[in-house]
Biopython code that builds the backbone (N, CA, C, O; Angstrom):
import numpy as np
from Bio.PDB.StructureBuilder import StructureBuilder

atoms = [
    (1, "MET", "N", (13.871, -6.314, -1.149)),
    (1, "MET", "CA", (14.207, -5.599, 0.059)),
    (1, "MET", "C", (13.383, -6.083, 1.236)),
    (1, "MET", "O", (13.875, -6.103, 2.365)),
    (2, "GLY", "N", (12.116, -6.482, 0.993)),
    (2, "GLY", "CA", (11.331, -6.833, 2.164)),
    (2, "GLY", "C", (10.032, -7.511, 1.841)),
    (2, "GLY", "O", (9.755, -7.853, 0.692)),
    (3, "SER", "N", (9.241, -7.700, 2.866)),
    (3, "SER", "CA", (7.955, -8.357, 2.725)),
    (3, "SER", "C", (6.932, -7.617, 3.571)),
    (3, "SER", "O", (7.275, -6.739, 4.363)),
    (4, "LEU", "N", (5.671, -7.987, 3.387)),
    (4, "LEU", "CA", (4.593, -7.366, 4.150)),
    (4, "LEU", "C", (4.342, -8.123, 5.427)),
    (4, "LEU", "O", (4.644, -9.311, 5.529)),
    (5, "VAL", "N", (3.789, -7.435, 6.395)),
    (5, "VAL", "CA", (3.383, -8.086, 7.621)),
    (5, "VAL", "C", (2.135, -8.921, 7.341)),
    (5, "VAL", "O", (1.353, -8.580, 6.454)),
    (6, "LEU", "N", (1.945, -9.990, 8.071)),
    (6, "LEU", "CA", (0.732, -10.784, 7.964)),
    (6, "LEU", "C", (-0.396, -10.043, 8.655)),
    (6, "LEU", "O", (-0.095, -9.267, 9.562)),
    (7, "PRO", "N", (-1.660, -10.206, 8.316)),
    (7, "PRO", "CA", (-2.184, -11.222, 7.433)),
    (7, "PRO", "C", (-1.895, -10.897, 5.975)),
    (7, "PRO", "O", (-1.733, -9.735, 5.603)),
    (8, "PRO", "N", (-1.834, -11.938, 5.159)),
    (8, "PRO", "CA", (-1.488, -11.724, 3.752)),
    (8, "PRO", "C", (-2.566, -10.977, 2.978)),
    (8, "PRO", "O", (-2.271, -10.364, 1.952)),
    (9, "ALA", "N", (-3.822, -11.017, 3.455)),
    (9, "ALA", "CA", (-4.901, -10.328, 2.754)),
    (9, "ALA", "C", (-5.572, -9.330, 3.696)),
    (9, "ALA", "O", (-5.839, -9.631, 4.860)),
    (10, "ILE", "N", (-5.834, -8.148, 3.169)),
    (10, "ILE", "CA", (-6.594, -7.139, 3.885)),
    (10, "ILE", "C", (-8.018, -7.258, 3.372)),
    (10, "ILE", "O", (-8.233, -7.321, 2.162)),
    (11, "GLU", "N", (-8.991, -7.289, 4.268)),
    (11, "GLU", "CA", (-10.384, -7.385, 3.853)),
    (11, "GLU", "C", (-11.123, -6.123, 4.242)),
    (11, "GLU", "O", (-11.078, -5.700, 5.398)),
    (12, "ILE", "N", (-11.810, -5.515, 3.269)),
    (12, "ILE", "CA", (-12.531, -4.263, 3.488)),
    (12, "ILE", "C", (-13.878, -4.319, 2.786)),
    (12, "ILE", "O", (-14.149, -5.237, 2.013)),
    (13, "ARG", "N", (-14.717, -3.329, 3.062)),
    (13, "ARG", "CA", (-16.004, -3.208, 2.392)),
    (13, "ARG", "C", (-15.893, -2.165, 1.280)),
    (13, "ARG", "O", (-15.165, -1.182, 1.422)),
    (14, "ALA", "N", (-16.612, -2.376, 0.176)),
    (14, "ALA", "CA", (-16.603, -1.443, -0.951)),
    (14, "ALA", "C", (-16.945, -0.039, -0.469)),
    (14, "ALA", "O", (-17.826, 0.147, 0.369)),
    (15, "GLY", "N", (-16.241, 0.936, -1.007)),
    (15, "GLY", "CA", (-16.511, 2.333, -0.688)),
    (15, "GLY", "C", (-15.905, 2.842, 0.601)),
    (15, "GLY", "O", (-16.120, 3.997, 0.969)),
    (16, "THR", "N", (-15.142, 1.996, 1.304)),
    (16, "THR", "CA", (-14.566, 2.438, 2.568)),
    (16, "THR", "C", (-13.616, 3.607, 2.366)),
    (16, "THR", "O", (-12.936, 3.715, 1.346)),
    (17, "THR", "N", (-13.590, 4.476, 3.363)),
    (17, "THR", "CA", (-12.596, 5.547, 3.400)),
    (17, "THR", "C", (-11.734, 5.412, 4.651)),
    (17, "THR", "O", (-10.975, 6.318, 4.994)),
    (18, "ASP", "N", (-11.858, 4.271, 5.330)),
    (18, "ASP", "CA", (-11.020, 4.013, 6.500)),
    (18, "ASP", "C", (-9.561, 3.889, 6.073)),
    (18, "ASP", "O", (-9.249, 3.280, 5.049)),
    (19, "ARG", "N", (-8.681, 4.471, 6.868)),
    (19, "ARG", "CA", (-7.240, 4.397, 6.594)),
    (19, "ARG", "C", (-6.760, 2.949, 6.681)),
    (19, "ARG", "O", (-7.063, 2.243, 7.642)),
    (20, "LEU", "N", (-6.013, 2.518, 5.673)),
    (20, "LEU", "CA", (-5.366, 1.204, 5.692)),
    (20, "LEU", "C", (-3.907, 1.428, 6.070)),
    (20, "LEU", "O", (-3.212, 2.221, 5.435)),
    (21, "VAL", "N", (-3.446, 0.732, 7.103)),
    (21, "VAL", "CA", (-2.060, 0.845, 7.540)),
    (21, "VAL", "C", (-1.360, -0.468, 7.208)),
    (21, "VAL", "O", (-1.836, -1.546, 7.566)),
    (22, "ILE", "N", (-0.245, -0.367, 6.532)),
    (22, "ILE", "CA", (0.509, -1.529, 6.057)),
    (22, "ILE", "C", (1.907, -1.465, 6.645)),
    (22, "ILE", "O", (2.596, -0.453, 6.523)),
    (23, "GLN", "N", (2.324, -2.555, 7.285)),
    (23, "GLN", "CA", (3.670, -2.586, 7.843)),
    (23, "GLN", "C", (4.611, -3.274, 6.870)),
    (23, "GLN", "O", (4.310, -4.352, 6.359)),
    (24, "LEU", "N", (5.743, -2.650, 6.619)),
    (24, "LEU", "CA", (6.751, -3.173, 5.707)),
    (24, "LEU", "C", (7.870, -3.802, 6.515)),
    (24, "LEU", "O", (8.390, -3.208, 7.460)),
    (25, "LEU", "N", (8.231, -5.023, 6.122)),
    (25, "LEU", "CA", (9.246, -5.772, 6.849)),
    (25, "LEU", "C", (10.363, -6.227, 5.918)),
    (25, "LEU", "O", (10.146, -6.444, 4.726)),
    (26, "ALA", "N", (11.548, -6.367, 6.473)),
    (26, "ALA", "CA", (12.684, -6.995, 5.804)),
    (26, "ALA", "C", (13.235, -8.018, 6.785)),
    (26, "ALA", "O", (13.665, -7.661, 7.882)),
    (27, "ASP", "N", (13.224, -9.279, 6.398)),
    (27, "ASP", "CA", (13.664, -10.353, 7.290)),
    (27, "ASP", "C", (12.932, -10.302, 8.634)),
    (27, "ASP", "O", (13.541, -10.474, 9.690)),
    (28, "ASN", "N", (11.630, -10.064, 8.578)),
    (28, "ASN", "CA", (10.733, -10.008, 9.738)),
    (28, "ASN", "C", (10.990, -8.828, 10.680)),
    (28, "ASN", "O", (10.446, -8.793, 11.783)),
    (29, "ASP", "N", (11.806, -7.870, 10.262)),
    (29, "ASP", "CA", (12.043, -6.664, 11.046)),
    (29, "ASP", "C", (11.450, -5.469, 10.309)),
    (29, "ASP", "O", (11.515, -5.411, 9.081)),
    (30, "PRO", "N", (10.865, -4.501, 11.048)),
    (30, "PRO", "CA", (10.323, -3.315, 10.387)),
    (30, "PRO", "C", (11.400, -2.574, 9.598)),
    (30, "PRO", "O", (12.535, -2.440, 10.057)),
    (31, "ILE", "N", (11.038, -2.099, 8.418)),
    (31, "ILE", "CA", (11.947, -1.305, 7.600)),
    (31, "ILE", "C", (11.921, 0.128, 8.122)),
    (31, "ILE", "O", (10.862, 0.756, 8.165)),
    (32, "ASP", "N", (13.064, 0.640, 8.513)),
    (32, "ASP", "CA", (13.151, 2.007, 9.016)),
    (32, "ASP", "C", (13.031, 2.969, 7.833)),
    (32, "ASP", "O", (13.855, 2.948, 6.919)),
    (33, "LEU", "N", (12.004, 3.806, 7.860)),
    (33, "LEU", "CA", (11.739, 4.731, 6.758)),
    (33, "LEU", "C", (12.291, 6.131, 7.020)),
    (33, "LEU", "O", (11.963, 7.077, 6.305)),
    (34, "THR", "N", (13.126, 6.258, 8.043)),
    (34, "THR", "CA", (13.746, 7.543, 8.359)),
    (34, "THR", "C", (14.612, 7.995, 7.186)),
    (34, "THR", "O", (15.426, 7.226, 6.676)),
    (35, "GLY", "N", (14.437, 9.219, 6.772)),
    (35, "GLY", "CA", (15.291, 9.788, 5.733)),
    (35, "GLY", "C", (14.908, 9.443, 4.307)),
    (35, "GLY", "O", (15.622, 9.827, 3.381)),
    (36, "ILE", "N", (13.804, 8.732, 4.094)),
    (36, "ILE", "CA", (13.418, 8.435, 2.712)),
    (36, "ILE", "C", (12.857, 9.697, 2.063)),
    (36, "ILE", "O", (12.470, 10.639, 2.754)),
    (37, "ASP", "N", (12.818, 9.709, 0.745)),
    (37, "ASP", "CA", (12.254, 10.842, 0.018)),
    (37, "ASP", "C", (10.723, 10.770, -0.007)),
    (37, "ASP", "O", (10.046, 11.743, 0.326)),
    (38, "HIS", "N", (10.181, 9.610, -0.406)),
    (38, "HIS", "CA", (8.734, 9.431, -0.422)),
    (38, "HIS", "C", (8.388, 7.960, -0.617)),
    (38, "HIS", "O", (9.263, 7.129, -0.863)),
    (39, "VAL", "N", (7.093, 7.650, -0.501)),
    (39, "VAL", "CA", (6.596, 6.297, -0.759)),
    (39, "VAL", "C", (5.519, 6.360, -1.835)),
    (39, "VAL", "O", (4.852, 7.379, -2.013)),
    (40, "GLU", "N", (5.367, 5.253, -2.543)),
    (40, "GLU", "CA", (4.337, 5.119, -3.565)),
    (40, "GLU", "C", (3.640, 3.785, -3.363)),
    (40, "GLU", "O", (4.259, 2.814, -2.927)),
    (41, "ILE", "N", (2.359, 3.737, -3.680)),
    (41, "ILE", "CA", (1.615, 2.480, -3.643)),
    (41, "ILE", "C", (1.027, 2.263, -5.029)),
    (41, "ILE", "O", (0.417, 3.165, -5.603)),
    (42, "GLU", "N", (1.216, 1.056, -5.562)),
    (42, "GLU", "CA", (0.618, 0.680, -6.839)),
    (42, "GLU", "C", (-0.375, -0.438, -6.592)),
    (42, "GLU", "O", (-0.062, -1.436, -5.943)),
    (43, "LEU", "N", (-1.575, -0.259, -7.117)),
    (43, "LEU", "CA", (-2.664, -1.234, -6.999)),
    (43, "LEU", "C", (-3.047, -1.718, -8.389)),
    (43, "LEU", "O", (-2.955, -0.966, -9.359)),
    (44, "ARG", "N", (-3.476, -2.973, -8.486)),
    (44, "ARG", "CA", (-4.035, -3.499, -9.738)),
    (44, "ARG", "C", (-5.285, -4.280, -9.393)),
    (44, "ARG", "O", (-5.238, -5.192, -8.568)),
    (45, "ASP", "N", (-6.397, -3.936, -10.012)),
    (45, "ASP", "CA", (-7.633, -4.647, -9.718)),
    (45, "ASP", "C", (-7.776, -5.886, -10.599)),
    (45, "ASP", "O", (-6.939, -6.140, -11.465)),
    (46, "ALA", "N", (-8.837, -6.651, -10.373)),
    (46, "ALA", "CA", (-9.056, -7.905, -11.097)),
    (46, "ALA", "C", (-9.265, -7.682, -12.589)),
    (46, "ALA", "O", (-9.104, -8.608, -13.384)),
    (47, "ARG", "N", (-9.619, -6.476, -12.968)),
    (47, "ARG", "CA", (-9.803, -6.144, -14.385)),
    (47, "ARG", "C", (-8.513, -5.623, -15.012)),
    (47, "ARG", "O", (-8.496, -5.203, -16.170)),
    (48, "ARG", "N", (-7.441, -5.655, -14.236)),
    (48, "ARG", "CA", (-6.099, -5.260, -14.652)),
    (48, "ARG", "C", (-5.925, -3.753, -14.815)),
    (48, "ARG", "O", (-5.001, -3.305, -15.495)),
    (49, "ASN", "N", (-6.809, -2.965, -14.193)),
    (49, "ASN", "CA", (-6.619, -1.519, -14.124)),
    (49, "ASN", "C", (-5.565, -1.235, -13.066)),
    (49, "ASN", "O", (-5.552, -1.877, -12.016)),
    (50, "THR", "N", (-4.693, -0.292, -13.329)),
    (50, "THR", "CA", (-3.619, 0.046, -12.400)),
    (50, "THR", "C", (-3.862, 1.437, -11.811)),
    (50, "THR", "O", (-4.276, 2.359, -12.513)),
    (51, "TYR", "N", (-3.598, 1.567, -10.517)),
    (51, "TYR", "CA", (-3.748, 2.822, -9.794)),
    (51, "TYR", "C", (-2.425, 3.099, -9.093)),
    (51, "TYR", "O", (-1.879, 2.227, -8.418)),
    (52, "LYS", "N", (-1.915, 4.312, -9.255)),
    (52, "LYS", "CA", (-0.638, 4.678, -8.657)),
    (52, "LYS", "C", (-0.818, 5.926, -7.806)),
    (52, "LYS", "O", (-1.402, 6.917, -8.245)),
    (53, "TYR", "N", (-0.305, 5.862, -6.579)),
    (53, "TYR", "CA", (-0.412, 6.969, -5.641)),
    (53, "TYR", "C", (0.947, 7.216, -5.010)),
    (53, "TYR", "O", (1.703, 6.279, -4.753)),
    (54, "SER", "N", (1.252, 8.478, -4.764)),
    (54, "SER", "CA", (2.547, 8.849, -4.188)),
    (54, "SER", "C", (2.344, 9.846, -3.048)),
    (54, "SER", "O", (1.420, 10.660, -3.068)),
    (55, "SER", "N", (3.213, 9.764, -2.071)),
    (55, "SER", "CA", (3.167, 10.762, -1.005)),
    (55, "SER", "C", (3.640, 12.122, -1.514)),
    (55, "SER", "O", (3.523, 13.122, -0.808)),
    (56, "ASP", "N", (4.177, 12.164, -2.741)),
    (56, "ASP", "CA", (4.580, 13.418, -3.381)),
    (56, "ASP", "C", (3.444, 14.072, -4.166)),
    (56, "ASP", "O", (3.613, 15.178, -4.679)),
    (57, "ASP", "N", (2.279, 13.402, -4.268)),
    (57, "ASP", "CA", (1.141, 13.975, -4.994)),
    (57, "ASP", "C", (0.705, 15.277, -4.331)),
    (57, "ASP", "O", (1.002, 15.510, -3.160)),
    (58, "VAL", "N", (0.005, 16.119, -5.072)),
    (58, "VAL", "CA", (-0.476, 17.400, -4.549)),
    (58, "VAL", "C", (-1.383, 17.187, -3.345)),
    (58, "VAL", "O", (-1.232, 17.867, -2.330)),
    (59, "SER", "N", (-2.316, 16.257, -3.443)),
    (59, "SER", "CA", (-3.190, 15.886, -2.319)),
    (59, "SER", "C", (-2.986, 14.397, -2.049)),
    (59, "SER", "O", (-3.794, 13.574, -2.480)),
    (60, "PRO", "N", (-1.921, 14.048, -1.346)),
    (60, "PRO", "CA", (-1.581, 12.627, -1.201)),
    (60, "PRO", "C", (-2.603, 11.848, -0.373)),
    (60, "PRO", "O", (-3.137, 12.339, 0.621)),
    (61, "ILE", "N", (-2.854, 10.610, -0.822)),
    (61, "ILE", "CA", (-3.683, 9.693, -0.039)),
    (61, "ILE", "C", (-2.825, 8.565, 0.525)),
    (61, "ILE", "O", (-3.337, 7.653, 1.176)),
    (62, "VAL", "N", (-1.520, 8.631, 0.272)),
    (62, "VAL", "CA", (-0.570, 7.680, 0.846)),
    (62, "VAL", "C", (0.536, 8.454, 1.551)),
    (62, "VAL", "O", (0.809, 9.610, 1.227)),
    (63, "GLY", "N", (1.167, 7.798, 2.520)),
    (63, "GLY", "CA", (2.274, 8.423, 3.221)),
    (63, "GLY", "C", (2.843, 7.502, 4.269)),
    (63, "GLY", "O", (2.435, 6.346, 4.391)),
    (64, "VAL", "N", (3.779, 8.017, 5.016)),
    (64, "VAL", "CA", (4.407, 7.251, 6.090)),
    (64, "VAL", "C", (3.572, 7.452, 7.351)),
    (64, "VAL", "O", (3.297, 8.583, 7.751)),
    (65, "TYR", "N", (3.176, 6.353, 7.966)),
    (65, "TYR", "CA", (2.366, 6.361, 9.182)),
    (65, "TYR", "C", (3.243, 6.320, 10.431)),
    (65, "TYR", "O", (3.001, 7.049, 11.393)),
    (66, "ASP", "N", (4.269, 5.459, 10.409)),
    (66, "ASP", "CA", (5.196, 5.318, 11.536)),
    (66, "ASP", "C", (6.576, 5.017, 10.955)),
    (66, "ASP", "O", (6.827, 3.917, 10.463)),
    (67, "THR", "N", (7.455, 5.994, 11.018)),
    (67, "THR", "CA", (8.763, 5.907, 10.378)),
    (67, "THR", "C", (9.602, 4.738, 10.877)),
    (67, "THR", "O", (10.086, 3.937, 10.077)),
    (68, "THR", "N", (9.778, 4.632, 12.190)),
    (68, "THR", "CA", (10.678, 3.610, 12.735)),
    (68, "THR", "C", (10.080, 2.209, 12.693)),
    (68, "THR", "O", (10.819, 1.225, 12.710)),
    (69, "GLN", "N", (8.745, 2.102, 12.637)),
    (69, "GLN", "CA", (8.102, 0.790, 12.573)),
    (69, "GLN", "C", (7.793, 0.360, 11.135)),
    (69, "GLN", "O", (7.185, -0.690, 10.925)),
    (70, "GLY", "N", (8.200, 1.147, 10.158)),
    (70, "GLY", "CA", (8.035, 0.774, 8.764)),
    (70, "GLY", "C", (6.586, 0.695, 8.307)),
    (70, "GLY", "O", (6.231, -0.169, 7.506)),
    (71, "LYS", "N", (5.750, 1.592, 8.812)),
    (71, "LYS", "CA", (4.336, 1.554, 8.455)),
    (71, "LYS", "C", (3.983, 2.690, 7.500)),
    (71, "LYS", "O", (4.369, 3.841, 7.702)),
    (72, "VAL", "N", (3.239, 2.333, 6.455)),
    (72, "VAL", "CA", (2.728, 3.310, 5.506)),
    (72, "VAL", "C", (1.203, 3.247, 5.533)),
    (72, "VAL", "O", (0.621, 2.283, 6.029)),
    (73, "TYR", "N", (0.565, 4.284, 4.994)),
    (73, "TYR", "CA", (-0.900, 4.290, 4.995)),
    (73, "TYR", "C", (-1.437, 4.601, 3.606)),
    (73, "TYR", "O", (-0.752, 5.170, 2.756)),
    (74, "LEU", "N", (-2.686, 4.206, 3.412)),
    (74, "LEU", "CA", (-3.465, 4.539, 2.229)),
    (74, "LEU", "C", (-4.828, 4.998, 2.725)),
    (74, "LEU", "O", (-5.516, 4.254, 3.424)),
    (75, "ASP", "N", (-5.228, 6.224, 2.368)),
    (75, "ASP", "CA", (-6.541, 6.762, 2.696)),
    (75, "ASP", "C", (-7.391, 6.700, 1.434)),
    (75, "ASP", "O", (-7.382, 7.644, 0.645)),
    (76, "PRO", "N", (-8.130, 5.603, 1.223)),
    (76, "PRO", "CA", (-8.867, 5.446, -0.035)),
    (76, "PRO", "C", (-10.019, 6.439, -0.169)),
    (76, "PRO", "O", (-10.621, 6.857, 0.819)),
    (77, "THR", "N", (-10.304, 6.799, -1.404)),
    (77, "THR", "CA", (-11.496, 7.593, -1.696)),
    (77, "THR", "C", (-12.690, 6.636, -1.752)),
    (77, "THR", "O", (-12.503, 5.422, -1.830)),
    (78, "THR", "N", (-13.903, 7.167, -1.714)),
    (78, "THR", "CA", (-15.103, 6.308, -1.732)),
    (78, "THR", "C", (-15.230, 5.514, -3.025)),
    (78, "THR", "O", (-15.928, 4.500, -3.055)),
    (79, "THR", "N", (-14.578, 5.947, -4.082)),
    (79, "THR", "CA", (-14.707, 5.265, -5.376)),
    (79, "THR", "C", (-13.551, 4.325, -5.701)),
    (79, "THR", "O", (-13.570, 3.665, -6.740)),
    (80, "LEU", "N", (-12.546, 4.256, -4.833)),
    (80, "LEU", "CA", (-11.369, 3.447, -5.160)),
    (80, "LEU", "C", (-11.656, 1.949, -5.152)),
    (80, "LEU", "O", (-11.389, 1.268, -6.142)),
    (81, "PHE", "N", (-12.188, 1.431, -4.063)),
    (81, "PHE", "CA", (-12.359, -0.014, -3.921)),
    (81, "PHE", "C", (-13.786, -0.437, -4.251)),
    (81, "PHE", "O", (-14.738, -0.027, -3.587)),
    (82, "LYS", "N", (-13.919, -1.264, -5.287)),
    (82, "LYS", "CA", (-15.215, -1.771, -5.731)),
    (82, "LYS", "C", (-15.201, -3.294, -5.643)),
    (82, "LYS", "O", (-14.228, -3.933, -6.041)),
    (83, "ALA", "N", (-16.275, -3.869, -5.126)),
    (83, "ALA", "CA", (-16.355, -5.325, -4.983)),
    (83, "ALA", "C", (-16.242, -6.025, -6.329)),
    (83, "ALA", "O", (-15.625, -7.085, -6.423)),
    (84, "ILE", "N", (-16.824, -5.454, -7.361)),
    (84, "ILE", "CA", (-16.799, -6.072, -8.683)),
    (84, "ILE", "C", (-15.377, -6.142, -9.260)),
    (84, "ILE", "O", (-15.110, -6.942, -10.157)),
    (85, "CYS", "N", (-14.478, -5.311, -8.750)),
    (85, "CYS", "CA", (-13.088, -5.283, -9.231)),
    (85, "CYS", "C", (-12.136, -6.025, -8.300)),
    (85, "CYS", "O", (-10.924, -6.009, -8.514)),
    (86, "SER", "N", (-12.669, -6.670, -7.277)),
    (86, "SER", "CA", (-11.862, -7.385, -6.293)),
    (86, "SER", "C", (-11.405, -8.723, -6.864)),
    (86, "SER", "O", (-12.114, -9.331, -7.665)),
    (87, "PRO", "N", (-10.236, -9.180, -6.459)),
    (87, "PRO", "CA", (-9.298, -8.625, -5.488)),
    (87, "PRO", "C", (-8.344, -7.626, -6.139)),
    (87, "PRO", "O", (-8.178, -7.587, -7.358)),
    (88, "TYR", "N", (-7.733, -6.831, -5.286)),
    (88, "TYR", "CA", (-6.719, -5.869, -5.701)),
    (88, "TYR", "C", (-5.365, -6.380, -5.224)),
    (88, "TYR", "O", (-5.220, -6.799, -4.075)),
    (89, "LEU", "N", (-4.384, -6.344, -6.104)),
    (89, "LEU", "CA", (-3.009, -6.655, -5.732)),
    (89, "LEU", "C", (-2.286, -5.322, -5.534)),
    (89, "LEU", "O", (-2.597, -4.338, -6.205)),
    (90, "PHE", "N", (-1.330, -5.294, -4.622)),
    (90, "PHE", "CA", (-0.601, -4.039, -4.408)),
    (90, "PHE", "C", (0.818, -4.305, -3.948)),
    (90, "PHE", "O", (1.146, -5.381, -3.449)),
    (91, "TYR", "N", (1.646, -3.292, -4.131)),
    (91, "TYR", "CA", (2.975, -3.258, -3.537)),
    (91, "TYR", "C", (3.346, -1.811, -3.290)),
    (91, "TYR", "O", (2.709, -0.893, -3.807)),
    (92, "VAL", "N", (4.381, -1.621, -2.498)),
    (92, "VAL", "CA", (4.819, -0.290, -2.086)),
    (92, "VAL", "C", (6.216, -0.042, -2.643)),
    (92, "VAL", "O", (7.086, -0.911, -2.586)),
    (93, "TRP", "N", (6.414, 1.149, -3.176)),
    (93, "TRP", "CA", (7.748, 1.596, -3.559)),
    (93, "TRP", "C", (8.277, 2.503, -2.463)),
    (93, "TRP", "O", (7.590, 3.428, -2.029)),
    (94, "ILE", "N", (9.482, 2.244, -2.022)),
    (94, "ILE", "CA", (10.195, 3.142, -1.117)),
    (94, "ILE", "C", (11.229, 3.855, -1.973)),
    (94, "ILE", "O", (12.059, 3.216, -2.619)),
    (95, "VAL", "N", (11.176, 5.171, -1.974)),
    (95, "VAL", "CA", (12.127, 5.968, -2.745)),
    (95, "VAL", "C", (13.029, 6.669, -1.740)),
    (95, "VAL", "O", (12.584, 7.519, -0.968)),
    (96, "ASP", "N", (14.312, 6.296, -1.763)),
    (96, "ASP", "CA", (15.225, 6.836, -0.751)),
    (96, "ASP", "C", (15.707, 8.233, -1.117)),
    (96, "ASP", "O", (15.313, 8.781, -2.146)),
    (97, "SER", "N", (16.551, 8.804, -0.283)),
    (97, "SER", "CA", (17.016, 10.180, -0.472)),
    (97, "SER", "C", (17.858, 10.345, -1.738)),
    (97, "SER", "O", (18.037, 11.462, -2.223)),
    (98, "GLU", "N", (18.373, 9.239, -2.272)),
    (98, "GLU", "CA", (19.131, 9.286, -3.530)),
    (98, "GLU", "C", (18.243, 8.941, -4.720)),
    (98, "GLU", "O", (18.731, 8.754, -5.835)),
    (99, "LEU", "N", (16.929, 8.857, -4.476)),
    (99, "LEU", "CA", (15.907, 8.541, -5.466)),
    (99, "LEU", "C", (16.037, 7.134, -6.050)),
    (99, "LEU", "O", (15.606, 6.885, -7.176)),
    (100, "LYS", "N", (16.628, 6.220, -5.290)),
    (100, "LYS", "CA", (16.624, 4.802, -5.648)),
    (100, "LYS", "C", (15.309, 4.214, -5.170)),
    (100, "LYS", "O", (14.835, 4.543, -4.082)),
    (101, "ARG", "N", (14.713, 3.335, -5.987)),
    (101, "ARG", "CA", (13.400, 2.759, -5.678)),
    (101, "ARG", "C", (13.536, 1.301, -5.268)),
    (101, "ARG", "O", (14.268, 0.532, -5.893)),
    (102, "TYR", "N", (12.816, 0.927, -4.202)),
    (102, "TYR", "CA", (12.789, -0.438, -3.700)),
    (102, "TYR", "C", (11.328, -0.847, -3.544)),
    (102, "TYR", "O", (10.550, -0.130, -2.914)),
    (103, "SER", "N", (10.950, -1.984, -4.108)),
    (103, "SER", "CA", (9.563, -2.413, -3.932)),
    (103, "SER", "C", (9.458, -3.386, -2.763)),
    (103, "SER", "O", (10.343, -4.208, -2.527)),
    (104, "VAL", "N", (8.361, -3.268, -2.051)),
    (104, "VAL", "CA", (8.064, -4.147, -0.925)),
    (104, "VAL", "C", (6.621, -4.581, -1.096)),
    (104, "VAL", "O", (5.757, -3.707, -1.181)),
    (105, "PRO", "N", (6.303, -5.831, -1.150)),
    (105, "PRO", "CA", (7.240, -6.952, -1.114)),
    (105, "PRO", "C", (7.853, -7.206, -2.479)),
    (105, "PRO", "O", (7.321, -6.757, -3.494)),
    (106, "GLU", "N", (8.950, -7.911, -2.508)),
    (106, "GLU", "CA", (9.612, -8.306, -3.746)),
    (106, "GLU", "C", (9.040, -9.615, -4.285)),
    (106, "GLU", "O", (8.883, -9.784, -5.494)),
    (107, "GLU", "N", (8.732, -10.537, -3.374)),
    (107, "GLU", "CA", (8.393, -11.907, -3.767)),
    (107, "GLU", "C", (6.987, -12.048, -4.336)),
    (107, "GLU", "O", (6.789, -12.744, -5.331)),
    (108, "VAL", "N", (6.012, -11.395, -3.714)),
    (108, "VAL", "CA", (4.615, -11.537, -4.100)),
    (108, "VAL", "C", (3.884, -10.258, -3.697)),
    (108, "VAL", "O", (4.276, -9.590, -2.740)),
    (109, "GLU", "N", (2.828, -9.922, -4.422)),
    (109, "GLU", "CA", (2.082, -8.710, -4.099)),
    (109, "GLU", "C", (1.191, -8.918, -2.882)),
    (109, "GLU", "O", (0.807, -10.041, -2.558)),
    (110, "GLY", "N", (0.870, -7.810, -2.214)),
    (110, "GLY", "CA", (-0.126, -7.846, -1.160)),
    (110, "GLY", "C", (-1.508, -7.987, -1.794)),
    (110, "GLY", "O", (-1.668, -7.768, -2.995)),
    (111, "LEU", "N", (-2.495, -8.348, -0.997)),
    (111, "LEU", "CA", (-3.839, -8.613, -1.512)),
    (111, "LEU", "C", (-4.872, -7.856, -0.681)),
    (111, "LEU", "O", (-4.833, -7.867, 0.549)),
    (112, "ILE", "N", (-5.795, -7.200, -1.380)),
    (112, "ILE", "CA", (-6.919, -6.544, -0.723)),
    (112, "ILE", "C", (-8.198, -7.145, -1.308)),
    (112, "ILE", "O", (-8.433, -7.068, -2.514)),
    (113, "LYS", "N", (-9.024, -7.746, -0.440)),
    (113, "LYS", "CA", (-10.302, -8.305, -0.853)),
    (113, "LYS", "C", (-11.393, -7.312, -0.483)),
    (113, "LYS", "O", (-11.408, -6.780, 0.628)),
    (114, "VAL", "N", (-12.297, -7.066, -1.406)),
    (114, "VAL", "CA", (-13.354, -6.084, -1.194)),
    (114, "VAL", "C", (-14.719, -6.781, -1.197)),
    (114, "VAL", "O", (-15.084, -7.464, -2.153)),
    (115, "ARG", "N", (-15.467, -6.588, -0.092)),
    (115, "ARG", "CA", (-16.816, -7.157, 0.036)),
    (115, "ARG", "C", (-17.846, -6.141, -0.446)),
    (115, "ARG", "O", (-17.614, -4.932, -0.410)),
    (116, "LYS", "N", (-18.987, -6.656, -0.899)),
    (116, "LYS", "CA", (-20.095, -5.789, -1.331)),
    (116, "LYS", "C", (-20.755, -5.131, -0.131)),
    (116, "LYS", "O", (-20.700, -5.631, 0.993)),
    (117, "ASN", "N", (-21.380, -3.993, -0.406)),
    (117, "ASN", "CA", (-22.277, -3.368, 0.572)),
    (117, "ASN", "C", (-23.625, -4.049, 0.446)),
    (117, "ASN", "O", (-23.936, -4.589, -0.615)),
    (118, "TYR", "N", (-24.428, -4.042, 1.486)),
    (118, "TYR", "CA", (-25.758, -4.648, 1.399)),
    (118, "TYR", "C", (-26.689, -3.724, 0.683)),
    (118, "TYR", "O", (-27.863, -4.047, 0.504)),
]
sb = StructureBuilder()
sb.init_structure("model")
sb.init_model(0)
sb.init_chain("A")
sb.init_seg("    ")
for serial, (resi, resn, name, xyz) in enumerate(atoms, 1):
    if name == "N":
        sb.init_residue(resn, " ", resi, " ")
    sb.init_atom(name, np.array(xyz, "f"), 0.0, 1.0, " ", f" {name:<3s}", serial, name[0])
structure = sb.get_structure()
């Protein structure tokens, strides 16, 4: 269905709780998220641990940031991103109003690089 906006890698520091905003594109145009049911983000660290988050969770840390511009967000907890587990691969599931799931990107996963704290 689509691809991620560049840059191909997001770089952060371990333990960050800063909001990460990810723009979803299809053929270089923002994916309109109007009317979707929810979004999910799946992460996999270098140790092959998988983390799944949904905007339908009781206390969601993911959601839609800008509907018409195809932007979603992830509000990481202080324990989510660890330098020793870097890099993290991720993709986003868009679940439409008919509960059909579309992953973005389809071709390759997004990348999050995590730097150590001093």
